[in-house]
C-alpha positions as CSV (number, residue, x, y, z in Angstrom):
1,X,105.5,40.1,91.0
2,X,105.5,38.4,87.6
3,X,106.7,41.5,85.8
4,X,109.4,42.3,88.5
5,X,110.9,38.9,88.1
6,X,110.2,38.4,84.4
7,X,110.8,35.4,82.1
8,X,109.6,32.2,83.7
9,X,107.5,34.0,86.2
10,X,105.5,35.8,83.5
11,X,105.0,32.4,81.8
12,X,103.6,31.1,85.1
13,X,101.4,34.0,85.3
14,X,100.1,33.5,81.7
15,X,99.3,29.8,82.5
16,X,97.4,30.7,85.6
17,X,95.7,33.6,83.9
18,X,93.9,31.3,81.6
19,X,92.7,28.9,84.3
20,X,89.4,30.4,85.3
21,X,88.1,27.0,86.2
22,X,90.5,27.0,89.2
23,X,91.6,30.7,89.9
24,X,89.0,33.3,91.3
25,X,88.2,36.0,88.8
26,X,89.9,38.7,90.8
27,X,93.2,36.9,90.2
28,X,92.5,36.2,86.6
29,X,91.8,40.0,86.0
30,X,95.2,40.9,87.7
31,X,97.1,38.2,85.7
32,X,95.7,39.5,82.4
33,X,98.5,42.0,82.2
34,X,100.9,39.1,81.7
35,X,99.6,38.6,78.1
36,X,100.6,42.1,76.8
37,X,103.4,44.7,77.3
38,X,105.9,42.4,78.8
39,X,109.2,44.2,79.8
40,X,111.5,44.5,76.7
41,X,115.1,43.7,76.4
42,X,117.6,46.6,75.9
43,X,119.2,47.2,72.5
44,X,122.6,46.1,74.0
45,X,121.1,42.7,74.9
46,X,119.5,42.3,71.4
47,X,122.9,43.1,69.8
48,X,124.6,40.6,72.1
49,X,122.3,37.8,71.2
50,X,122.9,38.4,67.4
51,X,126.7,38.5,68.1
52,X,126.4,35.2,70.0
53,X,124.2,33.5,67.4
54,X,125.6,34.9,64.1
55,X,128.8,36.8,64.9
56,X,127.2,39.8,63.3
57,X,125.0,42.8,64.2
58,X,121.4,42.9,63.1
59,X,122.2,45.6,60.4
60,X,124.9,43.3,58.9
61,X,122.3,40.7,58.3
62,X,119.3,42.9,57.3
63,X,118.7,45.9,55.1
64,X,116.9,47.6,57.9
65,X,116.2,46.6,61.5
66,X,114.0,48.6,63.8
67,X,115.7,48.9,67.3
68,X,112.4,49.3,69.1
69,X,110.4,46.1,69.4
70,X,106.9,46.0,68.2
71,X,105.9,43.5,70.8
72,X,107.5,41.9,73.9
73,X,106.4,38.7,75.5
74,X,107.5,36.5,78.4
75,X,110.4,34.8,76.5
76,X,111.3,37.0,73.6
77,X,110.4,40.3,71.7
78,X,109.8,41.0,68.1
79,X,111.3,43.5,65.8
80,X,110.4,44.6,62.3
81,X,113.2,44.2,59.7
82,X,113.8,44.0,55.9
83,X,115.6,41.2,54.2
84,X,118.0,41.8,51.4
85,X,115.7,42.2,48.5
86,X,113.1,44.2,50.3
87,X,110.8,41.6,52.0
88,X,109.4,42.6,55.3
89,X,110.0,40.2,58.1
90,X,109.3,39.8,61.9
91,X,112.5,39.0,63.9
92,X,111.8,37.2,67.2
93,X,114.8,37.6,69.6
94,X,115.0,35.7,72.8
95,X,115.6,37.7,76.0
96,X,119.3,37.3,76.6
97,X,119.4,36.3,80.4
98,X,116.9,33.5,79.9
99,X,119.2,30.8,78.7
100,X,121.4,31.2,81.8
101,X,118.8,31.8,84.5
102,X,115.9,29.5,83.6
103,X,117.1,26.4,85.3
104,X,117.8,28.2,88.6
105,X,114.5,30.0,88.4
106,X,112.5,26.8,87.9
107,X,114.4,25.1,90.6
108,X,113.6,28.0,93.0
109,X,109.9,27.8,92.1
110,X,109.8,24.0,92.5
111,X,111.5,24.4,95.9
112,X,108.9,26.9,97.1
113,X,105.9,24.7,95.9
114,X,107.5,21.7,97.5
115,X,107.8,23.4,100.9
116,X,104.2,24.7,100.6
117,X,102.9,21.2,99.8
118,X,104.7,19.8,102.8
119,X,103.1,22.2,105.0
120,X,99.7,21.8,103.3
121,X,99.3,18.4,101.5
122,X,96.0,19.6,99.9
123,X,98.1,22.1,97.9
124,X,97.6,20.8,94.3
125,X,99.8,23.1,92.0
126,X,102.9,20.9,91.8
127,X,101.9,19.9,88.3
128,X,102.3,23.5,87.2
129,X,106.0,23.7,87.8
130,X,106.3,20.2,86.2
131,X,104.7,21.5,83.1
132,X,107.1,24.5,82.9
133,X,110.0,22.4,83.8
134,X,109.4,20.0,80.9
135,X,108.2,22.4,78.1
136,X,110.2,25.7,78.7
137,X,113.4,24.3,77.2
138,X,111.4,23.4,74.1
139,X,110.1,27.0,73.8
140,X,113.6,28.3,74.1
141,X,114.7,26.5,71.0
142,X,113.4,28.6,68.1
143,X,114.4,26.0,65.6
144,X,111.8,23.7,66.9
145,X,109.3,26.6,66.5
146,X,110.1,26.8,62.8
147,X,109.2,23.1,62.5
148,X,106.0,23.6,64.4
149,X,105.0,26.4,62.0
150,X,105.5,24.2,59.1
151,X,103.3,21.4,60.6
152,X,100.6,23.7,61.8
153,X,100.3,25.3,58.2
154,X,99.9,21.6,56.9
155,X,97.1,21.0,59.4
156,X,95.3,24.2,58.4
157,X,95.4,23.1,54.8
158,X,94.0,19.6,55.5
159,X,91.3,21.2,57.5
160,X,90.2,23.5,54.6
161,X,91.3,26.5,56.4
162,X,94.4,27.5,54.3
163,X,93.1,30.9,53.1
164,X,91.3,31.5,56.4
165,X,94.0,30.9,59.0
166,X,97.5,32.1,58.1
167,X,100.7,30.7,59.7
168,X,103.7,32.8,58.8
169,X,106.5,31.3,56.7
170,X,110.0,31.1,58.4
171,X,113.4,31.6,57.0
172,X,115.9,28.8,58.0
173,X,118.9,30.7,56.9
174,X,118.3,33.4,59.5
175,X,116.9,31.0,62.3
176,X,118.9,29.8,65.3
177,X,118.2,28.6,68.8
178,X,117.6,32.1,70.0
179,X,116.5,34.0,66.8
180,X,113.7,33.3,64.4
181,X,112.8,35.1,61.3
182,X,109.4,34.9,59.7
183,X,107.1,36.8,57.3
184,X,105.7,40.0,58.8
185,X,101.9,39.6,59.0
186,X,99.6,42.7,59.5
187,X,96.6,42.4,61.8
188,X,95.0,43.3,65.1
189,X,95.3,41.4,68.3
190,X,92.2,39.4,69.5
191,X,92.4,41.8,72.5
192,X,90.5,44.2,70.3
193,X,86.8,45.0,71.0
194,X,83.7,43.6,69.2
195,X,83.0,47.2,68.1
196,X,86.4,47.4,66.4
197,X,85.6,44.3,64.3
198,X,82.1,45.4,63.4
199,X,83.4,48.7,62.2
200,X,85.6,46.8,59.7
201,X,82.7,44.6,58.7
202,X,83.9,41.5,60.5
203,X,81.4,39.7,62.7
204,X,82.9,38.6,66.2
205,X,80.8,35.4,66.0
206,X,82.7,34.4,62.8
207,X,86.0,35.1,64.4
208,X,85.4,33.1,67.5
209,X,84.0,30.3,65.4
210,X,87.1,30.3,63.1
211,X,89.5,30.5,66.1
212,X,87.7,27.5,67.6
213,X,87.8,25.5,64.4
214,X,91.6,26.1,64.1
215,X,92.2,24.7,67.4
216,X,89.6,21.9,67.0
217,X,91.6,20.8,63.8
218,X,94.8,20.6,65.8
219,X,93.5,19.0,68.8
220,X,90.8,16.5,67.7
221,X,91.8,15.7,64.2
222,X,95.6,15.7,64.5
223,X,96.5,15.5,68.1
224,X,99.0,18.3,67.7
225,X,98.1,21.0,70.3
226,X,99.2,24.6,70.3
227,X,100.0,25.1,73.9
228,X,100.0,29.0,74.2
229,X,96.7,30.1,72.8
230,X,96.2,33.4,74.6
231,X,94.7,36.3,72.6
232,X,98.1,38.0,72.2
233,X,99.2,35.2,69.9
234,X,96.3,35.5,67.4
235,X,95.7,38.4,64.9
236,X,92.7,39.2,62.8
237,X,92.6,41.2,59.7
238,X,90.1,42.2,57.0
239,X,90.6,40.3,53.6
240,X,87.9,40.5,51.0
241,X,89.2,37.4,49.1
242,X,89.2,35.3,52.3
243,X,86.2,33.2,53.5
244,X,83.9,35.5,55.5
245,X,85.9,38.5,54.4
246,X,88.7,38.1,57.1
247,X,91.8,36.0,58.1
248,X,93.1,34.9,61.3
249,X,97.0,34.8,61.9
250,X,98.4,32.4,64.3
251,X,101.6,33.4,66.0
252,X,104.1,32.0,68.6
253,X,104.4,28.3,67.7
254,X,107.1,27.6,70.3
255,X,105.4,25.0,72.2
256,X,103.1,22.1,70.9
257,X,102.2,18.9,72.6
258,X,101.5,15.5,70.8
259,X,98.4,13.8,72.0
260,X,98.5,10.1,71.7
261,X,95.7,8.5,69.6
262,X,94.3,6.8,72.8
263,X,94.2,10.1,74.7
264,X,92.7,12.0,71.8
265,X,89.9,9.5,71.2
266,X,89.1,9.2,74.9
267,X,88.8,13.1,75.0
268,X,86.5,12.9,71.9
269,X,84.4,10.3,73.6
270,X,84.1,12.5,76.7
271,X,82.7,15.4,74.5
272,X,80.3,13.0,72.8
273,X,79.0,11.8,76.1
274,X,78.5,15.3,77.4
275,X,76.7,16.4,74.1
276,X,74.3,13.4,74.2
277,X,73.8,13.7,78.0
278,X,75.0,10.1,78.2
279,X,76.2,9.9,81.8
280,X,77.6,6.3,81.4
281,X,79.6,7.3,78.4
282,X,81.0,10.4,80.1
283,X,82.2,8.4,83.2
284,X,83.6,5.6,80.9
285,X,85.6,8.3,79.0
286,X,86.9,10.0,82.2
287,X,87.9,6.6,83.6
288,X,90.0,6.0,80.6
289,X,91.7,9.4,81.3
290,X,92.4,8.2,84.8
291,X,90.8,11.1,86.8
292,X,89.9,10.5,90.5
293,X,89.4,12.5,93.8
294,X,89.1,11.0,97.2
295,X,88.2,14.4,98.6
296,X,85.1,14.7,96.3
297,X,83.9,11.4,97.8
298,X,83.8,12.9,101.3
299,X,82.4,16.3,100.2
300,X,79.6,14.9,98.1
301,X,78.6,12.4,100.6
302,X,78.3,15.2,103.1
303,X,76.0,17.2,100.7
304,X,73.9,14.1,100.2
305,X,73.0,12.1,97.2
306,X,70.1,14.3,96.3
307,X,72.3,17.3,95.8
308,X,74.1,15.6,92.9
309,X,71.3,15.9,90.4
310,X,70.1,13.3,87.9
311,X,73.4,12.5,86.3
312,X,74.3,10.5,89.5
313,X,71.4,8.0,89.0
314,X,71.9,8.0,85.3
315,X,75.4,6.8,85.7
316,X,74.7,4.2,88.4
317,X,75.8,1.3,86.4
318,X,79.3,2.7,85.9
319,X,80.0,3.7,89.6
320,X,78.4,4.5,92.8
321,X,77.9,8.2,94.1
322,X,80.9,7.6,96.5
323,X,83.2,6.4,93.7
324,X,86.4,8.6,93.4
325,X,86.5,8.1,89.6
326,X,82.7,8.8,89.2
327,X,82.8,12.0,91.2
328,X,86.1,13.2,89.6
329,X,84.6,12.4,86.1
330,X,81.5,14.7,86.8
331,X,83.9,17.5,87.9
332,X,86.0,17.2,84.8
333,X,82.9,17.6,82.7
334,X,82.0,20.6,84.8
335,X,85.3,22.1,84.2
336,X,85.1,21.6,80.4
337,X,82.0,23.5,80.0
338,X,82.6,26.1,82.7
339,X,79.2,25.4,84.4
340,X,78.5,24.7,88.0
341,X,79.0,21.2,89.1
342,X,75.3,20.7,89.8
343,X,74.2,22.2,86.4
344,X,76.4,19.9,84.5
345,X,75.4,16.9,86.6
346,X,71.8,17.7,85.6
347,X,71.6,15.4,82.6
348,X,68.3,16.9,81.3
349,X,68.8,17.1,77.6
350,X,72.7,17.3,77.6
351,X,74.5,19.6,75.2
352,X,71.9,19.3,72.5
353,X,70.1,22.2,74.5
354,X,72.8,24.7,74.1
355,X,70.5,27.2,72.6
356,X,68.3,27.2,75.6
357,X,70.9,26.8,78.3
358,X,73.4,29.3,77.0
359,X,71.9,31.9,74.8
360,X,70.9,34.3,77.4
361,X,74.2,34.1,79.3
362,X,76.8,36.8,79.4
363,X,80.4,36.9,80.7
364,X,79.3,38.2,84.2
365,X,76.8,35.2,84.5
366,X,79.6,32.9,83.5
367,X,82.1,34.2,86.0
368,X,79.5,34.1,88.8
369,X,78.6,30.5,88.1
370,X,82.3,29.4,87.8
371,X,83.1,31.2,91.1
372,X,80.3,29.3,93.0
373,X,81.7,25.9,92.0
374,X,85.3,26.9,92.6
375,X,84.6,28.1,96.1
376,X,82.6,24.9,96.8
377,X,84.9,22.3,95.2
378,X,88.4,23.9,95.0
379,X,90.3,21.1,96.6
380,X,88.5,18.5,94.4
381,X,89.3,20.5,91.3
382,X,93.1,20.5,92.2
383,X,92.9,16.7,92.8
384,X,91.2,16.2,89.4
385,X,94.0,18.3,87.7
386,X,96.6,16.3,89.5
387,X,95.3,13.0,88.3
388,X,95.0,14.0,84.7
389,X,97.5,13.0,82.1
390,X,99.8,16.0,81.7
391,X,98.8,16.8,78.1
392,X,95.3,17.2,79.3
393,X,96.3,20.3,81.3
394,X,97.3,22.0,78.2
395,X,94.0,20.9,76.4
396,X,92.0,22.4,79.3
397,X,94.2,25.6,79.0
398,X,93.2,25.9,75.2
399,X,89.5,25.2,76.0
400,X,89.6,28.0,78.7
401,X,91.1,30.4,76.2
402,X,88.4,29.7,73.6
403,X,85.7,30.2,76.1
404,X,87.2,33.5,77.3
405,X,87.7,34.8,73.9
406,X,83.9,34.2,73.2
407,X,83.0,36.0,76.4
408,X,85.2,38.9,75.5
409,X,83.3,39.4,72.2
410,X,79.8,38.8,73.7
411,X,79.5,35.5,71.8
412,X,77.8,32.7,73.7
413,X,80.3,30.3,75.3
414,X,78.2,27.5,73.5
415,X,79.9,28.5,70.2
416,X,83.4,27.1,70.8
417,X,81.9,24.2,72.7
418,X,79.7,23.2,69.7
419,X,82.7,23.5,67.4
420,X,84.7,21.2,69.7
421,X,81.8,18.7,69.7
422,X,81.4,18.8,66.0
423,X,85.2,18.1,65.7
424,X,85.0,15.3,68.0
425,X,82.2,13.6,66.1
426,X,84.3,13.8,62.9
427,X,87.3,12.4,64.6
428,X,85.4,9.5,66.1
429,X,83.8,8.8,62.8
430,X,87.0,8.9,61.0
431,X,88.4,6.4,63.5
432,X,85.5,4.0,63.2
433,X,84.5,4.7,66.9
434,X,80.7,4.7,66.9
435,X,78.3,5.2,69.9
436,X,75.9,2.5,70.9
437,X,73.2,2.4,68.2
438,X,75.5,2.8,65.3
439,X,77.0,5.8,63.4
440,X,73.7,7.5,62.9
441,X,73.9,9.0,66.3
442,X,77.2,10.7,65.4
443,X,75.8,11.9,62.1
444,X,72.7,13.3,63.8
445,X,74.8,14.9,66.4
446,X,77.1,16.4,63.7
447,X,74.0,17.9,62.0
448,X,72.6,19.4,65.2
449,X,76.0,21.0,65.8
450,X,76.1,22.4,62.3
451,X,72.5,23.6,62.4
452,X,73.2,25.4,65.7
453,X,76.3,27.1,64.4
454,X,74.5,28.2,61.3
455,X,71.5,29.5,63.2
456,X,73.7,31.3,65.8
457,X,75.7,32.9,63.1
458,X,73.0,33.9,60.8
459,X,70.4,35.3,63.4
460,X,71.6,35.6,66.9
461,X,75.0,37.3,66.2
462,X,73.3,39.9,64.0
463,X,70.7,40.7,66.8
464,X,73.5,41.2,69.2
465,X,75.3,43.5,66.7
466,X,72.1,45.6,66.4
467,X,71.7,45.8,70.1
468,X,75.4,47.1,70.3
469,X,74.6,49.7,67.7
470,X,71.4,50.9,69.3
471,X,73.4,51.1,72.6
472,X,76.0,53.2,71.1
473,X,73.5,55.5,69.3
């Protein structure tokens, strides 16, 4: 259905395809096709876009221009070309019908969702069309994308990732609302297998960690979030002179979201509370984010207080078991770490026991656990999402992408989570926001995160690589 209708519908499919904290795995698997091999535009449409934007054909602007696209996505496709002087570039050309049809398509989707919600008030996906309605016009202006590229490059430099994460340079002379020209960057998509990486001497653990560090720098340190982080928008390549012997290339900078300082620090405090198993701090942070769910009050009261685990009693000073904010806060924490609600609500040791809690898990275990809490608390999850500040939806989307990438490469999902926690600690320390007891708790948590990542990278990932090699022998 997404492919048949194209454009906006593929974009919706991509957004839903990353939301495995809400959508059952079977649908996630079916929607995965929206990330690759989207239907391309015809040569006639490409020539028409150039004529409308420049008054010239592609071959009048470039020394060479390959007619066949090297990639096609929901909103545009990419062609390889050569600038006068011989420099190789990638040319992003918007699908021609989009500019005329996008408003009517969004209106149609909005109408359908409104009708469904009138029939079934519990249907909680209205926020989805609101996000597309607000952000799609920005994605369709490639001049904004060029500006986003420049800012992202600056963020990577500040984070010490300048030679580790590449953001292509753009060319303003050849950039318009519907055409963007940037340096052509070689690399393989993150859709590659762990075996492909190992064959080139690149450790999947290191790739996942760097991908997570790049997003953590944008989200927690700068509050400038890349909103389309699916694997098709990230390349990896072997580079002997780069840290770890490889580089990542970040593509598609069409949509970013600014996070206010207040929202960014509230999110950081939430991660810190989860990491320290501090139930009171977790719920205080989720209250700052404004989450609530009346349905969860009814559901959890039916299950009984004993079924909530020890986090309920640990957080008693903040709110009662029947409090809509308290229950929604626990659910949001569950969604962030992709564990069952009861497991997250068990505050025994918090995130400082990653190594015991996650090391033996694989992607199938993760999917099964997520499926259990989706089936049990689906309506509550929708209410939590509906109550969140809109930018937080995109933060969750990025979080889901990082976790899914880790699972794809058989890297424990704790790795991107610990990277996020470490970045939160640094952001809070930089802002002067210390937990009760002083800054030493944040320093200690930073050390624990660093130690875990070092141990996981040096020992565990090598053991998994050895197991893969033996399995293939």
